[in-house]
C-alpha positions in Angstrom: -10.9 -2.2 -13.5 -11.9 -4.9 -15.9 -15.0 -6.1 -17.7 -16.8 -9.5 -17.5 -16.0 -10.4 -21.1 -12.3 -9.7 -20.7 -12.0 -11.7 -17.6 -14.2 -14.6 -18.9 -12.3 -15.2 -22.1 -8.9 -14.9 -20.5 -10.0 -17.6 -17.9 -11.4 -19.8 -20.7 -8.1 -19.5 -22.6 -6.2 -20.8 -19.6 -8.9 -23.3 -18.6 -9.7 -25.2 -21.8 -7.6 -23.4 -24.5 -10.5 -21.4 -26.0 -9.4 -19.0 -28.7 -11.2 -15.7 -29.0 -10.7 -12.1 -30.1 -9.6 -11.4 -26.5 -6.9 -14.1 -26.5 -6.1 -15.2 -30.1 -3.4 -17.6 -29.1 -4.2 -19.5 -25.8 -1.3 -20.7 -23.6 0.0 -24.1 -24.5 -1.0 -26.9 -22.2 1.6 -28.4 -19.8 2.1 -32.1 -19.2 1.0 -31.5 -15.6 -2.3 -29.9 -16.7 -5.4 -31.9 -16.2 -8.0 -32.4 -19.0 -10.8 -29.8 -19.1 -14.0 -30.1 -21.1 -16.4 -27.2 -21.2 -19.9 -28.4 -22.1 -22.3 -25.4 -22.6 -26.1 -25.3 -23.1 -26.8 -27.8 -20.3 -29.1 -27.3 -17.3 -28.8 -29.4 -14.1 -32.1 -30.9 -13.0 -31.1 -33.1 -10.1 -28.1 -34.1 -8.0 -28.2 -37.3 -5.9 -25.8 -39.5 -4.0 -24.3 -42.5 -5.9 -23.6 -44.9 -3.0 -22.4 -47.6 -5.3 -19.5 -45.5 -6.5 -19.2 -43.2 -3.5 -19.9 -40.3 -5.8 -22.7 -38.1 -7.2 -25.1 -38.5 -10.0 -25.9 -35.3 -11.9 -29.0 -35.2 -14.1 -29.2 -32.6 -16.8 -31.1 -31.5 -19.9 -30.0 -29.8 -23.1 -31.3 -26.2 -23.2 -31.8 -26.4 -27.0 -33.6 -29.7 -27.5 -34.6 -30.7 -24.0 -32.8 -34.1 -24.3 -31.6 -35.3 -20.9 -28.8 -37.4 -19.5 -26.9 -38.4 -16.4 -23.2 -38.3 -15.6 -21.3 -39.5 -12.6 -18.9 -37.4 -10.6 -16.6 -37.8 -7.7 -17.3 -34.2 -6.7 -19.5 -31.4 -7.9 -18.5 -27.8 -7.6 -21.5 -25.6 -8.2 -20.1 -22.4 -9.7 -23.3 -21.6 -11.7 -23.8 -18.1 -10.5 -26.5 -16.1 -8.8 -29.3 -18.1 -10.4 -27.6 -21.4 -9.6 -29.9 -24.3 -10.5 -27.9 -26.6 -8.1 -28.5 -24.2 -5.2 -32.2 -24.0 -6.0 -32.4 -27.8 -5.9 -30.5 -28.1 -2.6 -31.7 -24.9 -0.8 -35.1 -23.9 -2.4 -35.8 -21.6 0.5 -32.9 -19.3 -0.3 -34.2 -16.6 -2.7 -32.8 -13.4 -3.9 -34.0 -10.4 -1.8 -34.5 -7.0 -3.5 -32.4 -4.3 -1.7 -34.8 -1.4 -2.4 -32.8 0.3 -5.1 -31.8 -0.2 -8.7 -28.8 0.8 -10.9 -29.1 2.6 -14.2 -26.1 1.3 -16.2 -24.3 1.9 -19.5 -20.9 1.8 -21.1 -19.7 4.6 -23.4 -16.6 4.5 -25.6 -13.9 7.0 -24.4 -13.8 8.4 -27.9 -17.2 10.0 -27.5 -16.2 12.0 -24.4 -14.3 15.3 -24.2 -10.7 15.2 -22.9 -11.5 17.3 -19.9 -14.2 14.8 -18.8 -11.8 11.8 -19.4 -9.2 13.6 -17.3 -11.6 13.9 -14.5 -12.1 10.2 -14.4 -8.6 9.1 -15.3 -7.1 6.2 -13.3 -9.8 6.4 -10.7 -13.2 5.1 -9.6 -15.1 8.4 -9.2 -18.2 8.7 -6.9 -20.7 11.4 -7.0 -23.6 11.3 -4.5 -26.8 13.2 -3.9 -29.3 12.9 -1.0 -31.1 9.8 -2.5 -28.6 8.3 -5.0 -25.0 8.0 -6.0 -23.1 7.5 -9.3 -19.8 5.5 -9.8 -17.8 6.0 -13.0 -14.6 4.2 -14.0 -12.8 3.0 -17.2 -12.9 -0.6 -18.4 -11.4 -2.4 -21.3 -12.9 -1.7 -24.7 -13.8 -4.0 -27.6 -12.0 -7.3 -27.4 -10.2 -6.2 -24.2 -8.5 -3.1 -25.8 -6.7 -1.1 -23.1 -5.4 1.7 -25.2 -6.5 5.2 -24.1 -9.3 6.3 -26.4 -10.2 2.7 -27.2 -11.4 1.9 -23.7 -15.0 2.2 -22.4 -16.3 4.3 -19.5 -18.6 2.3 -17.2 -21.5 4.4 -15.7 -23.4 3.0 -12.7 -26.2 5.1 -11.1 -27.6 3.7 -7.8 -31.2 4.9 -7.3 -33.7 4.3 -4.5 -36.9 2.7 -5.8 -39.4 0.7 -3.8 -40.4 -2.7 -5.2 -44.1 -2.0 -4.7 -44.0 1.5 -6.1 -45.6 2.5 -9.4 -42.2 3.9 -10.4 -40.5 0.5 -10.2 -43.2 -1.1 -12.4 -42.9 1.8 -14.8 -39.1 1.7 -15.2 -38.9 -2.1 -15.4 -41.5 -2.4 -18.1 -39.9 -2.7 -21.5 -40.9 -1.5 -25.0 -42.9 -4.7 -25.5 -44.9 -4.2 -22.3 -43.1 -6.9 -20.3 -42.3 -6.0 -16.7 -38.9 -7.4 -15.7 -38.1 -8.5 -12.1 -34.3 -8.3 -12.0 -32.8 -6.8 -15.2 -34.2 -4.6 -18.0 -31.7 -5.5 -20.8 -30.0 -3.0 -23.1 -32.2 -1.9 -26.0 -35.4 -2.6 -24.2 -35.9 0.6 -22.2 -38.8 2.8 -23.2 -37.6 6.2 -24.5 -39.8 8.2 -22.2 -38.3 6.4 -19.1 -34.8 7.2 -20.0 -35.7 10.8 -21.0 -37.2 11.3 -17.5 -34.2 9.9 -15.7 -31.7 11.9 -17.8 -33.6 15.1 -17.0 -33.3 14.2 -13.3 -29.5 13.7 -13.8 -29.3 17.1 -15.5 -30.6 18.7 -12.3 -28.6 16.6 -9.7 -25.3 15.6 -11.2 -22.0 17.4 -12.0 -21.2 18.5 -15.5 -18.8 15.7 -16.3 -21.6 13.2 -15.4 -24.0 15.1 -17.5 -21.8 14.7 -20.5 -21.8 11.0 -20.0 -25.6 11.0 -19.7 -25.9 12.8 -23.0 -23.8 10.1 -24.8 -25.6 7.1 -23.5 -27.4 5.2 -26.3 -28.4 1.9 -24.7 -28.9 2.1 -20.9 -30.2 -0.9 -18.9 -31.4 -1.3 -15.3 -30.5 -3.9 -12.7 -32.6 -4.3 -9.6 -30.0 -4.9 -6.8 -30.6 -8.0 -4.7 -28.6 -10.3 -2.4 -28.7 -13.5 -0.4 -26.4 -15.8 1.6 -26.8 -19.5 2.1 -26.9 -21.2 5.5 -24.6 -24.0 4.3 -22.2 -24.6 1.4 -21.4 -28.3 1.6 -23.7 -31.3 0.9 -23.5 -35.1 0.6 -20.5 -35.2 2.9 -18.5 -32.6 1.0 -19.1 -34.1 -2.5 -21.2 -31.2 -3.6 -20.1 -27.6 -2.7 -21.3 -24.1 -3.6 -18.8 -21.4 -4.6 -18.9 -17.8 -5.8 -22.3 -16.2 -6.5 -23.9 -19.6 -6.1 -22.9 -19.4 -2.4 -23.6 -15.7 -1.8 -24.7 -12.8 -3.9 -23.3 -9.4 -2.7 -24.7 -6.0 -3.4 -22.1 -4.6 -5.8 -20.8 -1.7 -3.8 -17.5 -3.2 -2.8 -17.0 -5.3 -6.1 -16.1 -8.5 -4.3 -18.0 -11.2 -6.1 -15.0 -12.3 -8.3 -12.7 -12.2 -5.2 -15.2 -14.4 -3.4 -15.1 -17.0 -6.1 -11.3 -17.0 -6.1 -11.1 -17.3 -2.3 -13.7 -20.1 -2.2 -11.8 -22.1 -4.9 -8.3 -21.4 -3.5 -9.4 -22.8 -0.1 -11.1 -25.7 -1.8 -7.7 -26.6 -3.3 -6.5 -27.1 0.2 -9.4 -29.5 0.9 -8.6 -31.5 -2.3 -4.9 -31.7 -1.2 -5.9 -33.0 2.3 -4.7 -29.8 4.0 -8.1 -28.7 5.2 -11.2 -30.5 6.3 -14.4 -29.7 4.3 -16.2 -28.6 7.4 -13.4 -26.0 8.1 -13.6 -24.9 4.5 -17.4 -24.4 4.8 -17.0 -22.3 8.0 -14.3 -20.1 6.3 -16.3 -19.4 3.2 -19.6 -18.8 5.0 -17.8 -16.3 7.4 -16.2 -14.6 4.5 -19.5 -14.3 2.6 -21.3 -12.9 5.7 -18.6 -10.3 6.6 -18.2 -9.2 3.0 -22.0 -9.0 2.4 -22.4 -6.8 5.5 -19.5 -4.6 4.5 -21.1 -4.0 1.1 -24.5 -3.3 2.7 -22.8 -0.7 4.9 -21.6 1.2 1.8 -25.0 1.1 0.2 -26.7 2.2 3.4 -24.3 5.1 3.9 -25.1 6.6 0.4 -28.7 5.5 0.0 -30.4 4.8 3.3 -29.1 7.2 5.9 -27.3 7.0 9.2 -29.6 4.5 11.1 -29.5 2.0 8.3 -25.7 2.3 8.1 -25.5 1.9 11.9 -27.5 -1.3 11.8 -25.2 -2.9 9.3 -22.1 -1.5 10.9 -23.0 -3.1 14.3 -23.8 -6.4 12.7 -20.5 -6.2 10.8 -18.6 -5.5 14.0 -20.3 -8.4 15.7 -19.3 -10.7 12.9 -15.7 -9.5 12.8 -15.2 -9.8 16.6 -17.3 -12.9 17.5 -17.4 -15.0 14.4 -21.2 -15.0 14.5 -22.8 -15.7 11.2 -26.5 -14.8 10.8 -30.0 -15.1 12.2 -31.0 -16.9 9.0 -28.5 -19.7 9.6 -29.6 -20.1 13.1 -33.2 -20.2 12.0 -32.4 -22.8 9.4 -30.7 -24.8 12.0 -33.7 -24.5 14.2 -36.0 -25.9 11.5 -33.8 -28.9 10.9 -32.5 -29.6 14.4 -33.3 -32.8 16.3 -34.2 -30.7 19.3 -35.9 -27.7 17.7 -36.9 -26.1 21.1 -33.3 -25.8 22.1 -32.3 -24.5 18.7 -35.1 -21.9 18.8 -33.9 -20.7 22.2 -30.4 -20.3 20.8 -31.8 -18.3 17.8 -33.9 -16.1 20.0 -31.1 -15.5 22.5 -28.8 -14.4 19.6 -31.3 -11.9 18.4 -31.7 -10.5 22.0 -27.9 -10.2 22.3 -27.8 -8.3 19.0 -30.5 -6.0 20.1 -28.7 -5.2 23.4 -25.5 -4.6 21.6 -27.2 -2.2 19.2 -28.8 -0.2 22.0 -25.4 -0.1 23.8 -23.7 1.1 20.7 -26.2 3.9 20.2 -26.0 5.0 23.9 -22.3 5.0 23.6 -22.4 7.3 20.6 -24.5 9.9 22.3 -23.1 9.8 25.8 -21.4 13.1 26.7 -19.5 14.1 29.8 -18.8 17.7 30.6 -15.3 18.9 31.2 -14.4 22.4 32.3 -11.4 23.6 30.4 -9.2 26.6 31.1 -7.0 27.6 28.3 -3.5 28.4 29.6 -1.7 28.8 26.3 -0.7 32.5 25.9 -2.0 32.5 22.3 -5.5 31.5 23.4 -6.9 34.4 25.4 -10.2 32.8 26.4 -11.8 30.3 28.7 -14.2 27.8 27.2 -16.2 24.7 27.9 -15.5 21.5 25.9 -17.7 18.5 25.7 -15.7 15.3 25.2 -17.3 12.3 23.4 -15.5 9.1 24.3 -15.3 7.0 21.2 -12.1 4.8 21.2 -12.3 4.0 17.4 -12.0 7.6 16.2 -9.9 10.7 16.7 -11.4 13.8 15.1 -11.5 17.4 16.3 -14.1 20.0 15.5 -13.1 22.6 13.0 -13.9 25.8 14.9 -12.0 28.7 16.4 -10.8 27.7 19.8 -12.6 30.6 21.5 -15.9 29.6 19.9 -15.7 25.9 20.7 -19.0 25.0 22.2 -19.8 21.7 20.3 -18.7 18.1 21.1 -15.1 17.1 20.4 -14.8 13.5 19.4 -12.0 12.0 21.4 -9.9 8.9 22.0 -8.4 7.4 25.2 -5.8 9.2 27.3 -2.7 10.7 25.7 -4.5 11.5 22.5 -4.6 14.7 20.5 -7.7 16.7 19.6 -7.4 19.3 16.9 -9.4 22.5 16.9 -8.7 24.6 13.9 -5.2 26.1 14.5 -4.9 24.8 18.1 -4.5 21.3 19.5 -5.5 20.0 22.9 -3.4 17.2 24.4 -5.0 14.8 26.9 -3.1 13.6 29.9 -2.8 10.1 31.3 -5.9 10.7 33.5 -8.0 11.7 30.5 -8.0 15.4 31.4 -6.6 18.3 29.3 -2.9 18.4 29.7 -1.9 21.2 27.3 -3.3 23.5 24.7 -1.0 25.0 22.2 -1.0 26.4 18.6 -1.0 23.8 15.9 1.9 23.7 13.4 2.1 22.7 9.8 4.3 19.8 10.8 1.5 18.1 12.8 -1.5 19.2 10.9 -3.8 16.7 9.2 -5.9 16.7 6.1 -9.5 17.6 6.0 -12.1 14.9 6.2 -15.9 14.7 6.1 -17.3 12.3 8.6 -21.1 12.0 9.0 -21.6 15.3 7.4 -19.5 17.3 9.9 -16.3 19.0 8.7 -13.4 17.8 10.8 -9.6 17.9 10.9 -8.2 14.4 10.9 -5.2 13.6 13.2 
């Protein structure tokens, strides 16, 4: 894992030769390198087509003194983050949507934690979850990017359900000065009684290593988790494009925001080289953003929202992966701007209907059970039993139970698959029936796994 400061200053060292405590001596420029100028403290106020030069005019103002100016560009790459001013100018209807939960966050120097706790989190991203929240802990570089053990920091992220309209949300997001924040309560601004109450909750719900981290947190902060995805990423004939968080903001469960920016810009290089059309680039980056956003939402739903919410995002994710379908929001945006809005509205409505039918079909498939009478012929199994087979092609899990007490569904795969039941395995024949039951052996046994709360033996 890394930290934002470490990544930022390393990129700046390579981009425009910035020297910093993170990179004291930047790499030397090559003759083949272009010229890079990094102008900070500017806010874009307008972008417009410059037909005379076949380019773009960008208006800006200085954040410090308010003075404005205009510069001309052949192409504008809007990489100005989740609060992108350029996106707000081009797509004012796209707004960040609160996900219904916050993160309590902090970083702690490794030197303040016991060795046993550090060992528990060593070289891993550790997750601890309760019924209504979950915590992620991992190591990141320390001051000035220091990677030496004992000099690094431990990052603590506690996801916690909290309705936007609840008194609790207003309470925890109100700082020591009485100001209620919408997205982030910054470090040093949390009211002591708020953190005392949350830490007491952690003492009751979390494991002892996490409790030690809680006890050593001095300056926690809160982030209200939100997300959005844009219906389009290219404007003015491809002369203005959105990339990274300006294009889509993911919930942070799968840590893919930096990867998204890299993918967007790597593909954009192909456009600049003439190897890809800008319309193909737009389709690629929008599809990636949609799939990745749904995948992250699946993780959050699993830990924080329950099975039905997870199922909703899982089905949508499956549809996107297998059909290339983007989102209702994009269809609705198209409907609003289409030359034939009635036709576009029909397309949008039909897509929603298809999604609803697929969701119902998926649920029915999950709960459909057919009865199979099974007679155990293996000499070691001295009993007859009934087994219910649940046909789910994507999974192969057996119920962890003695074979003579097996009276619950066995999740199964197509013909010629194996089902494990404790120390016995059932092999299906080509017709889908039970071909053989015999004792399991150490050579073919699988590791234990928890799926949907049921203890299973994975094959």
